[in-house]
Structures are given as C-alpha cells and as structure tokens.
N, CA, C and O atoms as a GROMACS GRO file, in nm:
protein
  336
    1MET      N    1  15.900   9.088  11.320
    1MET     CA    2  16.013   9.114  11.232
    1MET      C    3  15.957   9.141  11.092
    1MET      O    4  15.869   9.069  11.045
    2GLY      N    5  16.010   9.244  11.027
    2GLY     CA    6  15.960   9.277  10.895
    2GLY      C    7  16.069   9.277  10.790
    2GLY      O    8  16.183   9.317  10.816
    3LYS      N    9  16.033   9.231  10.672
    3LYS     CA   10  16.123   9.233  10.558
    3LYS      C   11  16.069   9.333  10.458
    3LYS      O   12  15.950   9.336  10.428
    4TYR      N   13  16.159   9.417  10.405
    4TYR     CA   14  16.120   9.523  10.314
    4TYR      C   15  16.214   9.525  10.194
    4TYR      O   16  16.333   9.500  10.207
    5SER      N   17  16.158   9.556  10.078
    5SER     CA   18  16.236   9.576   9.956
    5SER      C   19  16.214   9.719   9.908
    5SER      O   20  16.102   9.770   9.912
    6TYR      N   21  16.321   9.781   9.863
    6TYR     CA   22  16.316   9.920   9.819
    6TYR      C   23  16.388   9.930   9.686
    6TYR      O   24  16.494   9.871   9.667
    7THR      N   25  16.330  10.004   9.592
    7THR     CA   26  16.393  10.027   9.462
    7THR      C   27  16.460  10.164   9.466
    7THR      O   28  16.393  10.267   9.462
    8PRO      N   29  16.594  10.165   9.472
    8PRO     CA   30  16.666  10.292   9.480
    8PRO      C   31  16.660  10.370   9.349
    8PRO      O   32  16.641  10.313   9.242
    9GLN      N   33  16.677  10.502   9.360
    9GLN     CA   34  16.674  10.591   9.245
    9GLN      C   35  16.807  10.665   9.234
    9GLN      O   36  16.861  10.712   9.334
   10GLY      N   37  16.860  10.676   9.111
   10GLY     CA   38  16.978  10.757   9.085
   10GLY      C   39  17.111  10.696   9.125
   10GLY      O   40  17.212  10.766   9.130
   11VAL      N   41  17.112  10.565   9.153
   11VAL     CA   42  17.235  10.496   9.193
   11VAL      C   43  17.251  10.367   9.113
   11VAL      O   44  17.161  10.327   9.039
   12CYS      N   45  17.366  10.303   9.130
   12CYS     CA   46  17.394  10.179   9.056
   12CYS      C   47  17.318  10.058   9.110
   12CYS      O   48  17.283   9.968   9.033
   13SER      N   49  17.291  10.054   9.240
   13SER     CA   50  17.219   9.939   9.294
   13SER      C   51  17.074   9.940   9.244
   13SER      O   52  17.015  10.046   9.223
   14ARG      N   53  17.019   9.820   9.227
   14ARG     CA   54  16.885   9.805   9.170
   14ARG      C   55  16.778   9.776   9.275
   14ARG      O   56  16.660   9.798   9.251
   15GLN      N   57  16.821   9.726   9.391
   15GLN     CA   58  16.726   9.692   9.495
   15GLN      C   59  16.799   9.687   9.629
   15GLN      O   60  16.916   9.651   9.637
   16ILE      N   61  16.727   9.724   9.735
   16ILE     CA   62  16.779   9.712   9.871
   16ILE      C   63  16.677   9.630   9.950
   16ILE      O   64  16.559   9.667   9.958
   17ASN      N   65  16.723   9.520  10.008
   17ASN     CA   66  16.639   9.436  10.092
   17ASN      C   67  16.681   9.455  10.237
   17ASN      O   68  16.799   9.447  10.270
   18ILE      N   69  16.583   9.481  10.322
   18ILE     CA   70  16.608   9.513  10.462
   18ILE      C   71  16.525   9.422  10.551
   18ILE      O   72  16.410   9.390  10.519
   19GLU      N   73  16.584   9.381  10.662
   19GLU     CA   74  16.509   9.308  10.764
   19GLU      C   75  16.522   9.387  10.893
   19GLU      O   76  16.633   9.412  10.941
   20LEU      N   77  16.408   9.426  10.951
   20LEU     CA   78  16.404   9.502  11.076
   20LEU      C   79  16.332   9.421  11.183
   20LEU      O   80  16.239   9.345  11.154
   21ASP      N   81  16.376   9.439  11.306
   21ASP     CA   82  16.307   9.379  11.420
   21ASP      C   83  16.294   9.487  11.526
   21ASP      O   84  16.393   9.522  11.592
   22ASP      N   85  16.176   9.540  11.544
   22ASP     CA   86  16.148   9.644  11.642
   22ASP      C   87  16.244   9.764  11.627
   22ASP      O   88  16.298   9.814  11.726
   23GLY      N   89  16.263   9.806  11.502
   23GLY     CA   90  16.345   9.923  11.474
   23GLY      C   91  16.495   9.898  11.470
   23GLY      O   92  16.573   9.991  11.452
   24ILE      N   93  16.536   9.772  11.486
   24ILE     CA   94  16.678   9.734  11.480
   24ILE      C   95  16.705   9.667  11.346
   24ILE      O   96  16.629   9.580  11.303
   25VAL      N   97  16.814   9.707  11.280
   25VAL     CA   98  16.851   9.649  11.151
   25VAL      C   99  16.909   9.509  11.174
   25VAL      O  100  17.012   9.493  11.240
   26LYS      N  101  16.842   9.409  11.121
   26LYS     CA  102  16.890   9.271  11.131
   26LYS      C  103  16.975   9.234  11.010
   26LYS      O  104  17.072   9.160  11.022
   27SER      N  105  16.937   9.286  10.892
   27SER     CA  106  17.017   9.260  10.772
   27SER      C  107  16.985   9.363  10.665
   27SER      O  108  16.876   9.419  10.660
   28VAL      N  109  17.084   9.387  10.580
   28VAL     CA  110  17.071   9.473  10.463
   28VAL      C  111  17.139   9.402  10.347
   28VAL      O  112  17.251   9.354  10.361
   29GLU      N  113  17.071   9.396  10.233
   29GLU     CA  114  17.129   9.336  10.113
   29GLU      C  115  17.105   9.432   9.996
   29GLU      O  116  16.992   9.468   9.966
   30PHE      N  117  17.214   9.472   9.931
   30PHE     CA  118  17.206   9.552   9.810
   30PHE      C  119  17.216   9.458   9.690
   30PHE      O  120  17.300   9.369   9.689
   31ILE      N  121  17.132   9.478   9.591
   31ILE     CA  122  17.141   9.407   9.464
   31ILE      C  123  17.202   9.506   9.365
   31ILE      O  124  17.142   9.610   9.336
   32GLY      N  125  17.319   9.476   9.315
   32GLY     CA  126  17.392   9.567   9.227
   32GLY      C  127  17.470   9.668   9.309
   32GLY      O  128  17.475   9.660   9.432
   33GLY      N  129  17.530   9.762   9.241
   33GLY     CA  130  17.612   9.862   9.308
   33GLY      C  131  17.755   9.815   9.324
   33GLY      O  132  17.792   9.709   9.274
   34CYS      N  133  17.835   9.893   9.392
   34CYS     CA  134  17.976   9.861   9.417
   34CYS      C  135  17.982   9.757   9.529
   34CYS      O  136  17.959   9.790   9.645
   35SER      N  137  18.012   9.635   9.494
   35SER     CA  138  17.999   9.522   9.585
   35SER      C  139  18.070   9.541   9.718
   35SER      O  140  18.009   9.520   9.824
   36GLY      N  141  18.194   9.580   9.716
   36GLY     CA  142  18.269   9.596   9.842
   36GLY      C  143  18.209   9.703   9.930
   36GLY      O  144  18.195   9.684  10.051
   37ASN      N  145  18.173   9.816   9.871
   37ASN     CA  146  18.115   9.925   9.949
   37ASN      C  147  17.979   9.888  10.006
   37ASN      O  148  17.952   9.914  10.123
   38THR      N  149  17.894   9.828   9.925
   38THR     CA  150  17.760   9.795   9.974
   38THR      C  151  17.765   9.684  10.080
   38THR      O  152  17.685   9.684  10.173
   39GLN      N  153  17.858   9.590  10.065
   39GLN     CA  154  17.874   9.487  10.167
   39GLN      C  155  17.922   9.548  10.298
   39GLN      O  156  17.876   9.511  10.406
   40GLY      N  157  18.016   9.643  10.288
   40GLY     CA  158  18.067   9.709  10.407
   40GLY      C  159  17.959   9.788  10.479
   40GLY      O  160  17.946   9.778  10.601
   41VAL      N  161  17.881   9.866  10.404
   41VAL     CA  162  17.772   9.942  10.464
   41VAL      C  163  17.673   9.846  10.530
   41VAL      O  164  17.626   9.872  10.641
   42SER      N  165  17.640   9.738  10.462
   42SER     CA  166  17.546   9.640  10.516
   42SER      C  167  17.594   9.582  10.649
   42SER      O  168  17.517   9.569  10.743
   43ARG      N  169  17.721   9.548  10.656
   43ARG     CA  170  17.777   9.490  10.778
   43ARG      C  171  17.782   9.592  10.892
   43ARG      O  172  17.756   9.558  11.007
   44LEU      N  173  17.814   9.716  10.859
   44LEU     CA  174  17.821   9.819  10.962
   44LEU      C  175  17.684   9.848  11.023
   44LEU      O  176  17.676   9.882  11.141
   45CYS      N  177  17.578   9.835  10.945
   45CYS     CA  178  17.443   9.867  10.992
   45CYS      C  179  17.382   9.759  11.079
   45CYS      O  180  17.293   9.787  11.159
   46LYS      N  181  17.428   9.637  11.064
   46LYS     CA  182  17.369   9.524  11.134
   46LYS      C  183  17.374   9.546  11.285
   46LYS      O  184  17.480   9.572  11.342
   47GLY      N  185  17.257   9.534  11.349
   47GLY     CA  186  17.248   9.549  11.494
   47GLY      C  187  17.224   9.692  11.540
   47GLY      O  188  17.203   9.715  11.659
   48MET      N  189  17.228   9.787  11.449
   48MET     CA  190  17.208   9.927  11.485
   48MET      C  191  17.060   9.964  11.482
   48MET      O  192  16.979   9.897  11.417
   49LYS      N  193  17.025  10.070  11.555
   49LYS     CA  194  16.891  10.126  11.544
   49LYS      C  195  16.878  10.188  11.406
   49LYS      O  196  16.968  10.257  11.359
   50ALA      N  197  16.767  10.162  11.341
   50ALA     CA  198  16.745  10.217  11.207
   50ALA      C  199  16.752  10.369  11.209
   50ALA      O  200  16.802  10.429  11.114
   51THR      N  201  16.702  10.431  11.314
   51THR     CA  202  16.705  10.577  11.322
   51THR      C  203  16.848  10.630  11.328
   51THR      O  204  16.875  10.738  11.275
   52ASP      N  205  16.938  10.557  11.392
   52ASP     CA  206  17.079  10.597  11.396
   52ASP      C  207  17.144  10.585  11.259
   52ASP      O  208  17.220  10.672  11.217
   53VAL      N  209  17.112  10.476  11.188
   53VAL     CA  210  17.166  10.455  11.053
   53VAL      C  211  17.118  10.568  10.962
   53VAL      O  212  17.196  10.622  10.883
   54ILE      N  213  16.991  10.604  10.972
   54ILE     CA  214  16.936  10.712  10.890
   54ILE      C  215  17.011  10.841  10.917
   54ILE      O  216  17.051  10.911  10.824
   55GLU      N  217  17.031  10.873  11.044
   55GLU     CA  218  17.100  10.997  11.081
   55GLU      C  219  17.242  11.002  11.026
   55GLU      O  220  17.287  11.108  10.982
   56ILE      N  221  17.310  10.890  11.027
   56ILE     CA  222  17.449  10.884  10.981
   56ILE      C  223  17.458  10.891  10.828
   56ILE      O  224  17.544  10.962  10.775
   57LEU      N  225  17.371  10.819  10.757
   57LEU     CA  226  17.386  10.802  10.612
   57LEU      C  227  17.309  10.902  10.526
   57LEU      O  228  17.347  10.926  10.411
   58LYS      N  229  17.202  10.958  10.580
   58LYS     CA  230  17.117  11.047  10.500
   58LYS      C  231  17.196  11.165  10.446
   58LYS      O  232  17.268  11.232  10.521
   59GLY      N  233  17.183  11.190  10.317
   59GLY     CA  234  17.249  11.302  10.253
   59GLY      C  235  17.386  11.271  10.194
   59GLY      O  236  17.449  11.358  10.135
   60THR      N  237  17.434  11.148  10.210
   60THR     CA  238  17.562  11.110  10.152
   60THR      C  239  17.553  11.118  10.000
   60THR      O  240  17.459  11.065   9.940
   61ASP      N  241  17.650  11.185   9.938
   61ASP     CA  242  17.647  11.207   9.793
   61ASP      C  243  17.755  11.122   9.724
   61ASP      O  244  17.864  11.103   9.778
   62CYS      N  245  17.724  11.074   9.606
   62CYS     CA  246  17.818  10.999   9.524
   62CYS      C  247  17.838  11.071   9.391
   62CYS      O  248  17.748  11.076   9.307
   63ARG      N  249  17.954  11.127   9.374
   63ARG     CA  250  17.994  11.191   9.248
   63ARG      C  251  17.896  11.297   9.197
   63ARG      O  252  17.869  11.303   9.077
   64GLY      N  253  17.843  11.378   9.285
   64GLY     CA  254  17.755  11.486   9.245
   64GLY      C  255  17.616  11.444   9.201
   64GLY      O  256  17.545  11.523   9.139
   65ARG      N  257  17.577  11.322   9.232
   65ARG     CA  258  17.444  11.272   9.193
   65ARG      C  259  17.332  11.326   9.282
   65ARG      O  260  17.215  11.319   9.246
   66GLY      N  261  17.369  11.379   9.397
   66GLY     CA  262  17.268  11.423   9.491
   66GLY      C  263  17.215  11.310   9.578
   66GLY      O  264  17.127  11.330   9.662
   67THR      N  265  17.268  11.191   9.558
   67THR     CA  266  17.231  11.073   9.638
   67THR      C  267  17.345  10.973   9.628
   67THR      O  268  17.447  10.999   9.564
   68SER      N  269  17.328  10.860   9.691
   68SER     CA  270  17.427  10.751   9.690
   68SER      C  271  17.358  10.626   9.741
   68SER      O  272  17.243  10.632   9.785
   69CYS      N  273  17.426  10.513   9.735
   69CYS     CA  274  17.366  10.391   9.790
   69CYS      C  275  17.340  10.407   9.941
   69CYS      O  276  17.234  10.366   9.987
   70PRO      N  277  17.435  10.464  10.019
   70PRO     CA  278  17.403  10.485  10.160
   70PRO      C  279  17.284  10.579  10.182
   70PRO      O  280  17.201  10.554  10.270
   71ASP      N  281  17.274  10.686  10.104
   71ASP     CA  282  17.160  10.777  10.113
   71ASP      C  283  17.030  10.705  10.078
   71ASP      O  284  16.928  10.725  10.144
   72GLN      N  285  17.034  10.622   9.977
   72GLN     CA  286  16.916  10.545   9.938
   72GLN      C  287  16.878  10.444  10.047
   72GLN      O  288  16.760  10.418  10.068
   73LEU      N  289  16.978  10.388  10.116
   73LEU     CA  290  16.949  10.299  10.229
   73LEU      C  291  16.877  10.377  10.338
   73LEU      O  292  16.782  10.327  10.398
   74ALA      N  293  16.921  10.500  10.365
   74ALA     CA  294  16.852  10.583  10.465
   74ALA      C  295  16.707  10.603  10.425
   74ALA      O  296  16.618  10.594  10.510
   75LYS      N  297  16.682  10.631  10.299
   75LYS     CA  298  16.545  10.649  10.251
   75LYS      C  299  16.465  10.520  10.262
   75LYS      O  300  16.347  10.522  10.299
   76ALA      N  301  16.529  10.409  10.231
   76ALA     CA  302  16.462  10.279  10.243
   76ALA      C  303  16.425  10.250  10.388
   76ALA      O  304  16.317  10.199  10.415
   77LEU      N  305  16.515  10.283  10.481
   77LEU     CA  306  16.488  10.260  10.622
   77LEU      C  307  16.375  10.350  10.672
   77LEU      O  308  16.293  10.308  10.753
   78GLU      N  309  16.372  10.475  10.625
   78GLU     CA  310  16.262  10.564  10.664
   78GLU      C  311  16.129  10.505  10.620
   78GLU      O  312  16.032  10.506  10.696
   79GLU      N  313  16.125  10.455  10.498
   79GLU     CA  314  16.002  10.395  10.446
   79GLU      C  315  15.965  10.270  10.525
   79GLU      O  316  15.848  10.248  10.557
   80ALA      N  317  16.066  10.188  10.555
   80ALA     CA  318  16.040  10.064  10.629
   80ALA      C  319  15.987  10.096  10.769
   80ALA      O  320  15.895  10.028  10.816
   81LEU      N  321  16.043  10.196  10.835
   81LEU     CA  322  15.996  10.232  10.969
   81LEU      C  323  15.852  10.282  10.966
   81LEU      O  324  15.776  10.256  11.060
   82GLU      N  325  15.816  10.352  10.861
   82GLU     CA  326  15.677  10.400  10.847
   82GLU      C  327  15.581  10.282  10.835
   82GLU      O  328  15.466  10.290  10.880
   83ASN      N  329  15.627  10.174  10.775
   83ASN     CA  330  15.542  10.058  10.751
   83ASN      C  331  15.554   9.950  10.858
   83ASN      O  332  15.480   9.852  10.856
   84GLU      N  333  15.647   9.969  10.951
   84GLU     CA  334  15.669   9.865  11.053
   84GLU      C  335  15.558   9.864  11.155
   84GLU      O  336  15.560   9.784  11.248
   0.00000   0.00000   0.00000
C-alpha cells in the first residue's frame, strides 16, 4: 500500500493526499479547495481502480482555468501509479 502527496497547480486546493493499494484508490484527501465538492469526489473515488478515476476525471475544467481539482487528482493518480 502506498501513500502519495501531490501539490496541485492552478486550483484552490493546496495538496492532494492519496492512498493506493495495488492500483485501487483507498482514500483521497484534498487540503483546501471547495470542501463539499472535494469531499464528494474523494468519496466517489474510494474503491475504484485508479485508471478508471483518471479516465473519468482527466480534462475536467473549472471556470476556464484549463484544469480543476478533479483534473489535478487525475494527474496525481497518474504520478502515484508511476511510482507504485
């Protein structure tokens, strides 16, 4: 089981903490950001394959920023999978 921290870029959240077990998302914690939205995304991802979460969330845009907290989570998961 691996724990990973990711510093998101271009969004309100300041950090994303992820716990993976053999490619399965065990937990996601956003530090900062829109609390209700980030909690909801975190709960929806729990128990899913990280690759499925990446496919669903990658490219999600927030207010024309070109990224979002869900998009940053996808990037964090890609990085975590590379290091797992």
